[in-house]
C-alpha positions in Angstrom: 49.6 -22.2 88.4 46.5 -20.4 89.8 44.7 -19.5 92.9 41.4 -20.9 91.8 39.7 -23.8 93.7 41.5 -27.1 93.4 44.7 -25.9 91.7 48.2 -25.1 92.9 49.4 -21.8 94.2 52.3 -20.1 92.4 55.6 -20.7 94.3 57.0 -17.2 93.5 57.7 -16.3 97.2 60.1 -19.2 97.6 61.9 -18.3 94.4 62.3 -14.7 95.6 63.8 -15.9 98.9 66.3 -18.0 97.1 67.3 -15.0 95.0 67.7 -12.8 98.1 69.9 -15.5 99.8 72.2 -15.9 96.8 72.4 -12.4 95.4 71.9 -9.9 98.2 69.8 -6.9 98.3 71.4 -4.8 95.6 71.1 -5.6 91.9 74.3 -6.4 90.1 73.1 -4.7 86.9 72.6 -1.0 86.9 68.9 -0.3 86.5 67.0 2.6 84.9 66.4 4.1 88.3 70.2 4.3 88.9 70.2 7.2 86.6 68.3 9.2 89.2 69.6 7.7 92.5 73.1 6.5 91.6 74.4 10.0 90.6 76.8 11.4 93.2 76.4 15.0 92.0 73.8 17.6 92.7 71.0 15.8 90.8 71.5 12.5 92.7 71.6 14.5 96.0 68.3 16.2 95.0 66.5 13.0 94.0 67.5 11.1 97.1 67.0 14.0 99.5 63.5 14.8 98.6 62.4 11.2 98.8 63.9 10.9 102.2 61.1 13.1 103.6 59.0 9.9 103.2 61.3 8.1 105.7 63.3 6.0 103.2 66.6 4.6 104.7 70.0 4.6 103.0 69.6 1.2 101.5 66.4 2.3 99.6 68.9 3.8 97.1 71.4 1.0 96.8 70.4 0.0 93.2 67.4 -2.2 94.0 64.5 -2.3 91.5 62.0 0.6 91.9 58.5 -0.5 91.0 55.8 1.8 90.1 52.2 1.0 91.2 49.9 2.8 88.9 46.9 3.7 91.0 43.4 4.3 89.4 41.4 4.4 92.6 38.8 7.2 92.9 35.5 7.8 94.7 34.2 8.8 91.3 35.1 5.4 89.8 33.2 2.9 92.1 34.6 -0.1 90.3 38.2 1.0 91.3 37.7 2.4 94.8 39.1 -0.7 96.6 42.3 -0.6 94.6 43.9 1.5 97.4 43.8 -1.6 99.6 45.0 -3.8 96.7 48.1 -1.6 96.3 49.2 -2.3 99.8 49.4 -6.1 99.0 51.4 -5.3 95.9 53.8 -3.3 98.0 54.2 -6.2 100.4 55.4 -8.4 97.5 57.7 -5.8 96.2 59.4 -5.3 99.6 59.6 -9.1 100.1 61.5 -9.5 96.8 63.9 -6.7 97.6 62.4 -3.9 95.6 61.2 -0.4 96.4 57.5 0.3 95.6 56.3 3.7 94.5 52.6 4.2 94.2 51.4 7.0 92.0 48.0 8.3 90.9 46.8 8.7 87.3 43.5 10.0 86.0 40.7 7.6 86.8 37.9 7.0 84.5 34.7 5.0 85.0 31.8 4.3 82.6 29.2 4.7 85.3 29.4 8.4 86.2 31.4 9.9 83.4 29.6 10.8 80.2 29.8 10.9 77.3 33.6 11.2 77.0 35.1 8.0 78.5 36.6 7.0 75.1 38.4 10.4 74.9 39.6 9.9 78.5 41.0 6.5 77.6 43.5 8.2 75.4 44.1 11.0 77.9 44.8 8.4 80.7 47.2 6.5 78.4 49.2 9.7 77.9 49.2 10.3 81.7 50.6 6.8 82.3 53.1 7.0 79.5 54.6 10.3 80.6 54.6 9.3 84.3 56.5 6.1 83.5 58.9 7.8 81.1 59.7 10.8 83.3 60.3 9.0 86.7 62.9 6.6 88.1 60.9 3.4 87.6 62.2 0.1 86.5 58.9 -1.8 86.3 55.3 -1.2 86.8 52.2 -2.9 88.2 49.0 -1.5 86.6 45.9 -1.5 88.9 42.9 -1.7 86.7 39.2 -2.1 87.1 36.4 -0.3 85.2 36.1 -0.8 81.5 38.6 1.5 79.8 41.1 1.6 82.8 42.7 -1.6 81.5 43.3 -0.5 77.8 44.3 3.0 78.9 47.0 1.7 81.2 48.2 -0.9 78.8 48.5 1.6 76.0 50.5 4.0 78.1 52.7 1.2 79.4 53.3 -0.2 75.9 54.8 3.1 74.8 57.5 3.0 77.5 58.0 -0.8 77.5 59.1 -1.4 81.0 58.5 -4.8 82.7 54.8 -4.7 83.2 52.1 -6.7 85.1 48.4 -6.1 85.6 46.4 -6.5 88.8 42.7 -6.2 88.1 40.2 -5.1 90.7 37.9 -8.0 90.0 34.1 -8.3 89.7 31.4 -7.7 92.3 29.7 -10.6 94.0 26.7 -12.0 92.3 23.6 -9.8 92.6 20.3 -11.3 93.8 16.9 -9.8 93.8 13.8 -11.6 95.1 15.3 -15.0 94.5 16.8 -14.4 91.1 20.3 -13.7 89.8 20.9 -10.0 89.1 23.6 -9.0 86.6 25.3 -5.6 86.6 24.2 -3.7 83.5 22.5 -6.6 81.7 19.5 -6.5 84.1 19.5 -2.7 84.1 18.5 -2.8 80.4 15.8 -5.3 81.2 14.5 -3.3 84.1 14.5 -0.1 82.0 12.3 -1.7 79.4 10.0 -3.2 82.1 9.7 0.2 83.7 8.8 1.9 80.5 6.0 -0.5 79.8 4.7 -0.5 83.4 5.7 -4.1 84.1 8.0 -3.0 86.9 7.2 -0.3 89.4 9.6 2.5 90.3 9.6 1.2 93.9 10.7 -2.2 92.7 13.4 -0.7 90.5 14.7 1.3 93.5 14.7 -1.8 95.7 16.9 -3.6 93.2 19.7 -1.0 93.3 21.5 -2.2 96.4 20.9 -5.9 95.4 22.8 -5.5 92.2 25.9 -3.7 93.5 26.5 -5.3 96.9 30.3 -5.4 97.1 33.4 -3.7 95.8 34.4 -4.5 92.2 33.4 -4.0 88.6 30.3 -5.4 86.8 29.6 -9.0 87.6 28.6 -9.9 84.0 30.9 -10.5 81.1 30.8 -6.8 80.3 33.7 -4.8 79.2 35.5 -4.7 82.5 35.4 -8.5 82.9 36.4 -8.8 79.2 39.4 -6.6 79.8 40.4 -8.6 82.8 40.3 -11.8 80.7 42.2 -9.9 77.9 45.1 -9.1 80.2 45.2 -12.7 81.6 44.9 -14.3 78.1 47.8 -12.1 76.9 49.9 -13.4 79.8 50.2 -10.0 81.5 48.3 -11.1 84.6 48.9 -14.0 86.9 46.6 -17.0 86.1 43.2 -16.8 87.8 43.3 -13.0 88.2 40.3 -12.2 85.9 37.5 -14.1 87.6 38.2 -13.9 91.3 35.7 -11.7 93.1 37.0 -8.3 94.2 36.5 -9.1 97.8 38.0 -12.6 97.7 41.1 -12.8 99.9 42.9 -14.7 97.2 42.9 -11.6 95.0 45.0 -9.9 97.8 47.3 -12.9 97.7 47.6 -12.6 93.9 48.4 -8.9 94.3 51.2 -9.9 96.8 52.6 -12.5 94.4 52.5 -9.9 91.6 54.6 -7.6 93.7 57.2 -10.4 94.0 57.1 -11.3 90.3 57.4 -7.8 88.9 60.7 -7.4 90.8 61.9 -10.7 89.2 60.8 -9.5 85.7 63.0 -6.4 86.2 66.0 -8.5 87.2 65.3 -10.8 84.3 65.0 -7.7 82.0 61.7 -8.8 80.5 60.0 -5.7 79.0 56.3 -5.6 78.2 56.9 -6.1 74.5 58.4 -9.6 75.2 55.0 -10.6 76.5 52.5 -8.4 74.5 53.3 -9.8 71.1 51.4 -10.4 67.9 50.9 -14.0 69.2 49.5 -12.8 72.5 47.0 -10.5 70.6 45.9 -13.4 68.5 45.3 -15.6 71.6 43.3 -12.8 73.1 41.0 -12.5 70.1 40.2 -16.2 70.2 39.6 -16.1 73.9 37.3 -13.1 73.6 35.1 -15.2 71.3 35.1 -18.2 73.6 34.0 -16.1 76.6 31.4 -14.1 74.8 33.4 -10.9 75.4 32.4 -7.3 74.9 32.2 -5.7 71.5 34.4 -2.9 72.9 37.2 -5.5 72.8 37.6 -4.6 69.1 38.5 -0.9 69.6 40.7 -1.5 72.6 42.6 -4.4 71.0 43.4 -2.4 67.9 44.4 0.6 69.9 46.9 -1.4 72.0 48.3 -3.1 68.8 48.9 0.4 67.4 50.9 1.4 70.6 52.9 -1.8 70.4 53.7 -1.3 66.7 52.1 -4.7 65.9 50.2 -4.9 62.6 46.6 -6.0 63.5 43.3 -5.0 61.9 39.6 -5.8 61.8 40.2 -8.5 59.2 42.5 -10.3 61.7 39.9 -10.0 64.4 37.2 -11.4 62.0 39.5 -14.3 60.8 40.5 -15.3 64.3 36.9 -15.3 65.7 35.5 -17.5 63.0 34.4 -20.9 64.2 35.4 -20.3 67.8 32.8 -21.9 70.0 31.1 -20.0 72.9 32.1 -21.9 76.0 31.1 -19.6 78.8 27.4 -19.2 79.7 27.6 -15.7 81.3 25.4 -12.6 80.9 24.8 -10.9 78.6 25.2 -13.8 76.2 24.1 -16.4 78.8 22.6 -16.7 82.3 25.4 -17.0 84.9 27.7 -14.3 86.5 31.4 -13.8 87.1 31.3 -15.3 90.6 29.9 -18.5 89.1 32.6 -18.4 86.4 35.3 -18.2 89.2 33.9 -21.2 91.0 33.6 -23.1 87.7 37.3 -22.8 87.1 37.7 -19.3 85.7 39.7 -18.3 82.6 42.4 -21.0 83.2 39.8 -23.7 82.7 38.6 -22.0 79.4 42.2 -21.8 78.1 42.8 -25.4 78.8 39.4 -26.4 77.2 40.3 -24.4 74.1 43.5 -26.5 73.8 44.9 -26.4 70.3 42.2 -23.9 69.2 44.5 -21.3 70.8 46.7 -20.2 67.9 49.8 -19.8 70.2 49.6 -21.9 73.4 53.4 -21.6 73.6 53.3 -17.8 74.1 55.4 -16.6 77.0 53.7 -15.0 80.0 54.7 -13.0 83.0 55.1 -16.2 85.1 58.0 -17.2 82.9 56.0 -20.2 81.6 53.9 -20.5 78.5 50.1 -20.0 78.4 49.6 -23.7 78.1 52.0 -24.5 80.9 50.2 -22.0 83.2 46.8 -23.8 82.8 48.0 -27.4 82.5 46.4 -28.4 85.8 43.3 -26.3 85.4 39.9 -28.0 85.8 36.3 -27.3 85.1 34.1 -27.7 88.2 30.7 -26.7 86.6 29.9 -27.8 83.1 26.8 -25.6 83.1 29.0 -22.5 83.3 31.9 -23.6 81.2 31.0 -25.9 78.3 33.1 -28.3 76.3 34.3 -27.5 72.8 32.2 -30.5 71.7 29.0 -29.1 73.3 29.3 -25.2 73.2 26.5 -22.7 73.6 27.0 -21.8 70.0 29.7 -22.7 67.4 30.3 -19.2 66.0 30.9 -16.8 68.8 33.5 -14.4 67.4 32.8 -10.7 66.7 31.8 -10.4 63.0 33.2 -7.7 60.8 30.9 -6.2 58.2 32.0 -4.0 55.2 30.4 -2.3 52.2 29.4 1.1 51.0 27.3 1.6 54.1 30.4 1.0 56.2 33.4 1.0 53.8 35.9 1.1 56.8 34.0 -1.6 58.7 31.4 -2.3 61.3 30.9 -5.1 63.9 28.2 -7.2 65.4 28.4 -9.5 68.4 26.4 -12.6 67.3 26.7 -14.2 70.8 24.4 -11.5 72.2 22.1 -11.2 69.1 18.8 -12.8 68.3 19.4 -15.6 65.7 16.1 -14.9 64.1 17.2 -11.3 63.2 20.5 -12.2 61.6 18.6 -12.5 58.3 16.0 -9.7 58.3 14.2 -7.2 56.1 12.5 -4.1 57.3 11.9 -0.3 56.9 14.7 1.9 58.1 13.9 4.4 60.9 16.7 6.9 61.2 17.6 9.1 64.1 20.1 12.0 63.7 21.8 12.0 67.1 20.7 11.2 70.6 18.5 14.3 71.1 16.5 13.2 68.0 16.4 9.7 69.3 15.0 10.7 72.7 12.5 13.1 71.2 11.0 10.7 68.7 11.6 7.1 69.9 8.1 6.6 71.2 6.3 8.4 68.4 8.0 7.1 65.2 6.0 5.1 62.7 7.5 1.6 63.0 6.6 -2.1 63.3 8.3 -5.2 64.6 10.3 -5.5 61.3 11.7 -2.0 61.4 15.5 -1.4 61.5 16.6 1.5 63.7 19.6 3.6 62.6 21.3 6.1 64.9 23.8 8.6 63.4 26.1 11.1 64.9 27.4 9.1 67.8 30.9 8.3 66.7 34.2 9.6 68.2 33.5 13.1 66.9 29.7 13.0 66.8 28.5 13.0 70.3 31.5 13.5 71.0 33.5 10.5 72.3 31.7 7.5 70.7 29.5 6.8 73.8 27.7 3.6 74.6 24.3 4.4 73.1 24.2 1.8 70.3 21.9 -0.5 72.3 19.3 2.2 72.6 15.8 1.2 73.8 13.0 0.2 71.5 9.8 2.2 71.0 7.4 1.7 73.8 4.7 0.3 71.5 7.0 -2.4 70.3 7.9 -3.4 73.9 4.2 -3.4 74.9 3.5 -5.8 72.0 6.1 -8.2 73.2 9.0 -7.3 70.9 12.3 -7.4 72.9 14.8 -7.0 70.1 15.2 -5.3 66.8 18.1 -4.6 64.4 19.9 -1.4 65.4 22.7 0.2 63.5 24.9 3.1 64.7 28.4 4.6 64.5 28.6 4.4 68.3 29.4 1.7 70.8 27.3 -0.3 73.3 27.9 -1.4 76.8 29.6 -4.8 77.1 26.8 -5.7 79.5 24.2 -5.1 76.8 22.6 -7.5 74.4 20.6 -7.4 71.1 21.1 -7.5 67.4 23.2 -4.3 67.2 25.5 -3.3 64.4 28.2 -1.0 65.9 31.2 1.2 65.0 30.0 2.0 61.5 32.9 3.7 59.8 33.5 6.3 58.6 31.3 7.9 61.2 28.6 10.3 59.9 30.1 13.3 61.6 33.4 13.0 59.7 32.1 12.4 56.2 28.5 12.8 55.1 27.7 9.2 55.0 24.7 9.2 52.7 23.6 5.6 53.4 23.5 6.5 57.1 21.5 9.7 56.5 18.5 8.5 54.4 15.0 8.2 55.8 12.2 5.9 54.9 14.3 3.4 53.1 13.9 -0.4 52.9 16.8 -2.1 54.7 17.7 -5.7 54.3 19.9 -6.9 57.1 21.5 -10.2 56.4 24.4 -11.9 58.0 25.3 -14.8 55.8 26.7 -18.1 56.8 28.5 -20.9 55.0 30.2 -24.2 55.8 33.7 -23.8 57.0 36.4 -26.4 56.4 35.4 -27.9 59.7 32.6 -30.1 58.4 30.5 -30.0 61.6 30.8 -26.2 62.2 29.4 -23.0 60.7 31.1 -19.7 60.5 30.6 -16.1 59.3 31.4 -15.2 55.8 33.1 -11.9 55.3 29.9 -9.9 55.6 29.0 -6.8 53.7 26.8 -3.8 54.1 25.5 -2.3 50.8 23.1 0.5 49.7 21.9 -0.3 46.2 22.0 2.6 43.7 18.7 1.9 42.0 15.8 4.3 42.4 14.1 2.0 44.9 17.0 2.6 47.3 17.1 -0.8 48.8 19.8 -1.3 51.4 21.4 -4.7 51.6 23.6 -6.3 54.3 24.8 -9.7 53.1 
């Protein structure tokens, strides 16, 4: 049930035609929108009359489903600009199924131009979506998503209203290529930045790479946050199978948008609210899938936020538990070497879901197709075993986000082992602490440090910068880069780009701006960074322990992470 190579196409159009033939154009059940358009008094007159200035005929108000199309296109959000075109294909499907589409704009946010407040805007956009859905005559909604926080923002807002809901993602850009080599959005930017600082890359070469990286519509072509969020929606059953990996410019994405328009009308008629799909079971499936694809560390904050909107108990311990012993199956940047276009041609997320098999905690979870997650991918195939590995031969056996706790981070912190250097997961070094980004920028190239140093950045949490920006993967001192060091342990209360890599401890909580976090404020201390491992009940696999971050109270002030 996918539009990926070699698999069948969803037969939703034929089902819609059968419904139209047997039931007629008007719903037999009064819908939510009937409260606006069905009234025969002055309010109904007003609602219908003002909409008629758009050319709607009489039968537009006969009780058919009214479908909102939540539009996030903006010239200031390059990843989403093409969603104007995608919306037209959704409308085609809605009309074909006998519904009435209503496209509406909400605040658009993109990680590329907006700084440093995108996390704050995520919550603002969710409020925009929630109130627009609540206050208007809509029976269902299609969320058009793209850049990083667009997906969680729209899902959070939709969850609070609980209409029938589907997601159409904008899709990734085509693969980048620069002088014969793959070029990954974001991931290679960090490499170029280091090379430029050391003189290994000229400014002219860096300028030449710009157009080679972003050469089509769409979001980042790596397994960054945007791609992770697309996989999240699909693994939760809120998108049609195959949606996440199709390139933005692929005509099959338009076809999926069309079919989504048909299916959302059916979901309204079937009275299937978002909460029937976005369940605790769906969240657990998504957590396992995120580990298998090497998904973004930002997944943690967005998953917990959506769980809160849904009223579903879910915390960091759940995320840690579900990610243990999940193998990394997808060889994509930043944890690997391939890109999203390669992932699509290899079989996309349906192939990964089928490969996971009984490692999915709830393969019987219901999706927007009306079938289960397992049924949706029953015919999925892997077409390139370099890109999508088997469970028996993964890239690594322990890909889940690891949660760390202790008196350095009593409320938790996370690390993404799939993008970290294995040699640094057990490490001892002198702590070099920066108090905010200004201090970091002023001193990063002059601090006393060596290849064993551990770099700590405070003041970059939700209140600190403000907005918890993606600065946790800050660059290393130039002298370390020039000596060949390409990674070091970094700890902060901020986030990092999903396209980034390195041994980076993130989201340290409570953040230093809220409570004076003494362990995060010390200078010149000896820090022992250790992520411990032990044999799991699967004899052939390793998994994370429940990791801890500690600052010893003895006069030597040794910090321990174990």
